[in-house]
N, C-alpha and C positions, 0 to 999 in steps of 0.2 A: 281118717288115718289110712295110709297106704303102705304096702310092702315095697321095698326098694326094687325087687325083681320085677314088679309090675310097671313101675315107673321107667325102668331101663328099657322096656320094650318100645318106648317112644323115641329113643335116641340111639346113636351108634357110638358107644364109648370106645376110646382108644385102649383103656386099661381100667380094671376094677381091682382095688386092693381091699380085702376084707369081705365080710359076709354080704350076700345079696338079699338076705332074708330079714334085714333090720326093718323095723317099723318106722315110718316117717309121719310125724304128727303135724308138722307145719313147715312152711318154706320161708326163707329170708335171704337177702343178699347184704343185709346190714348186721354186722356182728353184735351191735348193741341191742338188737331185738331178739337175738337167738336165745332159746330155752331148751329144756330137755326134749330130746327126740326130734329136733329140727334138722332139716336139710339146708346146709349153708352153701350158697353159690359164691365162689370167689370170682368176681367180675372185675375186669380191668376197665376202670372209668377214665375220664379225661383228667381228673384231679387226684384220685386215689386208686390204688390197686388192691382189690379184695384179697389177693393172695397174702398180703401182709397181715391179714387179720384172721387167718385160718386158726392159729393157736388160740386166739381169744374166743373164737366161735366154739371150738371143741371144749375149751375150759368151761364155757357156759352151758354145755350139754348137747351140742350138735352131735347127732349120731351118723350123719352122712355129710360129706363135703364133695361138691362138684367143682373141679378146678381144671386149669389148663396145664399146670405144672405141679407135681407132687412136692409137698414141703419136705425139708430134710428130716425132720423128726415126725414119725408117724405114731398115732395113738391106736393101740390095739382094740379099743372099744369103738372105733370109728371106721366106717367104710369110706374109701376115697374113690371117686369116679373121675377119671381123667378124660377130658373131651377136647375137641379141637377149638370149640368156641363156647365159653361158659354162658354168654348172653343168649345164644340160640338154644342151648340145652335148657336154660332156665325157662324160656318161653314154652318149649315143648313139654317139659315136665310140669309146669304150672297148669297148662291146659289139661293134661292127663290127671293131675292131682285133684282138680275140681270137676272131673268127669265131663270135659269139653262142653261147658255151658253155652258157648256161642252157637253150638249145633241145635240147641233146644229153643233158641230165640230167633225172631226176625230182627237181625242186627243190621243197622244201616250206618255207614260212616260218612261224615261230612268233612271235606278238606278244602283248603284254599287259604289265601292270606286274610281276607275280610269276609265277614258274614257267617262264619262257622257257628258261632254261639247262637246267633239269632235263628238260623235254620234248624239246628238241632233242638233248641228249646221249643220253637214253635211246632215242630213235628211231635215232640213229647206232649205239648199242650193239645194239639189237634187229636192225636190218637187217644188221649185221656178223655177228651170231650166226645169222641166217637164210641166210648164205652170200653176201651181196652185198658188193661193194666200194663203200664209201660215203665221203662227205665230211661234215665238220662245221664250222660257223662259229658260234662262241659267245663269250660273255663270258670264259669260262675259257680256252679253247684253240681253235685251228683245226687240223683234221685233214684230210689228203689221203690217203685209204686208211689205212695204218698210220703214215704220217709225221706228225709233230707240228710245228706252226709256232707262233710266239709270237702271242698274241692282244693286239691293241692297242686295239680298240674292240669293242663288242657287234656292230656291223655295220661292216666296214671301208669305206674310201673306195672309190668306184666303180671306180677303176682297179685297185687291188689285188684287189677283189672279183672282177672279171672275169678277172684274171690267175689267181687261185686256182681259179676255176671251170674255166678252160681247162686248168690243171694236173690237176684232178680228171679231166676227160674224157680227157686224154692218158695218165693213169695207169690208165685202165680203170674209173673209178668210174661207177656207174649212177645213184646217188642222192646227194643232198646235202640236209642238214637245217640250217637257219640261223635264228638269232634275228634278228628284224627290230625294231630300236629305233624309237621315235617320231622321234628326231632324223634317222635315216637316211631316213625317208619324206619329211620336210620338206626335207631337203638333197638329195633326188633320187638317193640312193645306190642305190636299187633300181630306178630308171628303166631300162627296156629289158630287164629280166629277165623270163623266162617262168616263172611258178610253176605247178606241177602242182596245188598245193593250199596252204591256209593254215589255221592254227589260232589261236584267240583264247582266252586264259586268263582274264583279269580286268582291271579298270581301277580303280586306287586312287590315292591322293594321291602324286604324284611328278612331278618335272621341270617344275613350274610356273614355276621360275625361267627356263626356256627358252621354254616355250609360252605363258606369260602367264596363260591361263585354262584351266579344266578342259575347256571346250567345244573349245578349240583342241587340247588333248591328245587328246580323243576323235577329233577330225577327223584328226589325224596317224595314229593307230592304224588308223582306218577306211581310210586311203589304201591300205594293203596289199590290202584286200578290194576296193576300187574298181578296183584294177589287174588283178585276176584276169580271165582270159579265159573265154569260154564253153567248157565242157568240164572246167574245173578244179573243185575242191571247196573249200568253206569250212565248217569245223567250229568251232562256238563253244560256249563255256560259258554256258548259260542260267541257271546259278545266280548269275551276275552280270547285272544288268539291262542292261548295255551290250552283252551278247552279241547280242541281237536288232538293236541298232543297226548292228553290223558287217555284218549280212546285208542291210540296206536298200540296194537298187539295185545289188547286186553281180551280175555276169553269171554267176558261178560257181553251182554247185548247192549249196544250203545244207543243213547238218546240225547237229544240236544234241546236246550231251552234258550230263549232269546227275547229281548225287548226290541231288537233292531233287524235281525236277519230271519230268513226262513228256518224254521225249526219244528221239532215235534211238539213243543209246548211254547206258545206265544203269549205275550202280554203287551198291552198298550196302556200308557198312562193318559187318562182322559181329563181328569181335573185334580188339582191339589190345593188344599186349604190347610189352615193351621190345626184343624181337628181331624184330618184324615185325607184320603184321596180315593178317587173313583178309577177303578181299573177295568179294562176289558181283557178277560182271560179266556183264551180259546173261544172267543166269540160271545162270551157271557159277561155282563157287567156285574161288578161286585164292589161295594163300598168297604174300605178297610181302615182300621184305626192306626195307620202308619203314615209316615211321610218320606218322600225321597225316591228317586229312581233306583237307588241301590236297594231300598227296601222292596220296591216293586219286583226287582230281580230276585231278592231273597224269598218273597212270597210265592213267586213263580216256581222256584226250586221246591218249596214245601208242597205246593200243589202237584208238581210233577212226581215227586216221590210218593205222595199219598195215592195218586192214581196208579202208579206203577206197582204199588202194593195191593192193588185190587179194590180200592175204595171208590164208590160211585162219584162221578165228577160233581153232580149237583150237591151232594152231601158235603163234599170237600169244600166247595165254594161257600156253602152255608156256614160251616164252622170257621172258615177263613175270615169271614166278616165279623166274627165274634172275638177273634184273638187280639191280644194287646202286646205292645212292644216289650222287649226284654229290659230288665233293670240296667241303667247306665248306657243304653243305646238310644240316642236322640231323646233323652228324657228332659221334658220341660219343667222349669221352676219359674213361677211368675211372682212379681212383686206387686204390692198394693198400688204402687205408683205407675204401673203400666210398663215396667221393664220385663223382658223375658230372657231367661238364661237357658241354654241347652247344654246338658251334661252328656258327653259322648266318649266312648272308649277309643275313638280314632287316634291311633298312635303310629300310623304309617302315612307317607305322603299321599298315597291314593285315597285312603280313608278320610283324611283331613279334607282333601279336595272335594270328595263326594258329599260330605256333610255341609261344606260351605256352598256347594252347588244347590243343595236342597234349601238352605236358608235363603239364598239369593232368589229362588223361585217364589218364595212365599212372603218375604219381608216387604213391607209397604214402602212407598216412595218417601225419601227423607229419613228412613230408618237406618241408623248406623250399625255396623257390625264390629264388635270388639272380640278378638280371639285371645284366649289364654292357653298357651301350650308350651311344651318342653319335650324332652326326650329322656328315656331311662338310661341309667348308667350300666356299665358292664354288658352292654348290648351293642348291636350294629350301629357304629358311629357314622357310617357313610350316609345314612338317611338324615342326619341332623341338619346339615345346611339346606337340604331340600324342604324340610319342615319349616325352617326359617324363611325360605324364599316364598313358599306358598302362603304362609300366614301374613307376611308383610305385604305381598302383592294383593291379596284378596280382602284383607280386613281394613277398616278405617283406622283401627288402632290394634296393633299386635303387642301382647304382653308376654315376654318369654320368661319362663319360670322353671322350677325344678319339677320333675316327675318322681320317679323312684331313683335317686342318684346311686343307691347301693354303695359300693366301695370307691366310686369315682368322686373326684372333687366336683361339686355342683357348678362351680364357676367355670371349670374347664369344659363341662358339657355345654354350658351356655355360650362359651366362646365359639364352639362348633356350630351351634344353632344360629347365633347372631351373624356368623360369617356368611350365611346364605341370604341374609336380609337384603332387600332391594334398597338401593341408595335413595334417600329422600322420603322413604316410607315413615309413617309415624309409629315408632316402636318404643317400648319400655323394657327394661331388664330388671326383674325383681326375683331374686332367687328363692325367697321365702314364699311358698305356694299360697299360704293363708293370706299373706299381705297382697299377693298378686290378684287373688280373687276379690278381696275387699276393694282394691284399687279399681278393678274393672266395674264393680257395682257402683262405686262413687262416680266414675267417669260417665257411666251410662245415663241417658235421659229417657223419659217416657217414650215408648215406641222403639227404643234401641234393642238390639239382640246381643247377648253375650254368649259366645261359644267357649265352654271350658272343656278342652280336649285332652285325651291321653289316658285317663284313669277310669272313667265311667263308673262301673259298679264297685270298684275297689274301695274298701273302707280302711285302707292303711297306706302308709308311705314307708318305704324301706330306705333308711339312712344309715350308711355303714352296713353293719350286719344286724341292726335293730329294726324291728317292724313296729311302728307306732300307729295309733289310730288316727286316720285322716280320711274324711269323706267329702269329696267335692260338693255333693248335694247339700250336706249339712252346712258347709262353709258359705255357700252362696245364699242359702236360706237365712243364716245368721246375719250375713251382710245386709240383706234386704230388710230384715227385722230391725236392725240398728237404725235404718233410715227413718223408721216410724216413731222413734223415741225422741 
């Protein structure tokens, strides 16, 4: 519990109506969650305006309202704080309410289009193996030490984020590794956090439905590096031309990692087999339980961050050799008859191409590749034809299907995907994802590889506004098992 007067020290209010000595028990920007003694933030969102719910929040017991415009009717039992930007004020107050937990942690942010989840999760796994108590905030799961929480967003809202960081500190965590989405930067969800360092993976075609242009997407990712303080580190992948952009004007000390160019941290792929690959990392050889050049790059980023956090290189390499891939990231499922399915989260053109590149490097002669993929609804539609083009060009058979159609017509989404397919390519269009996966299993022969792309770890499908249980891994296992009956 905090006194309003103490919280106001963190912001510059334009006007305060009511007592500054009211006690604040909790924070919320959702009027449905408000209870007695809450501070309610009236935030203007893309779909709803929190100012329309001020009365509902005060009726529910809110004692403080932070808003950009005062409501016409004021409640004498409520203090109203008028600010220029409710979202910014919410971030600053949330950090203060939870006693700036990021200052008590070694907090590292990971951003980029692809690889964020893998790098953040492997950093958590590595530092846990090194004996630290750590936290993880990722697309797949949130972890506070050994406790698992449900993940709702890549980067949670600023109130929940500070609450989780406080819980980590209280639980004795010393480190936290978190994915930082471009949305979270624009929406000021990381405002007020102190990062010890940040890593950049790559930037490819994604989220243009939200950002509008690629330039704005780059600007959003760069926001994390612009927020770093002097004394922090920024480590970027210079195999992506946008890596150098991230380092421009950052106050942090910049480092570079690469599989191809001169860099502070270097890696060379020596051998690759279906059960792992041999890497040469900064001159030392290490066998890892991962596949693909993209994973070599991800592991190099993990190595770089760990070394920059002061861990001995030899110990980092030892732990690196023990780590395993993240759920739904190049996850193999094998049939008794010799077919192999790879379930992967690849949902952007670049990610899909990277996964296919890896499969091509390890599949045997005469082995066919069958790709099952689609695109999500209510998301960036411009990448759909590109996904169709890549799948049809690179696969022996491409099966286009539904991903999470959400409120869009699945057939309309498939129209966009199919429009990019190469003429003469062998393609099928099956909107029912279960049927598409079953068809791929039926078409495959011993030695063939099926890539099921787009959903990876997700155990649901969003159709309309309903979230139903659906897991690609369960579906392909079931399809393989039916073959044995």
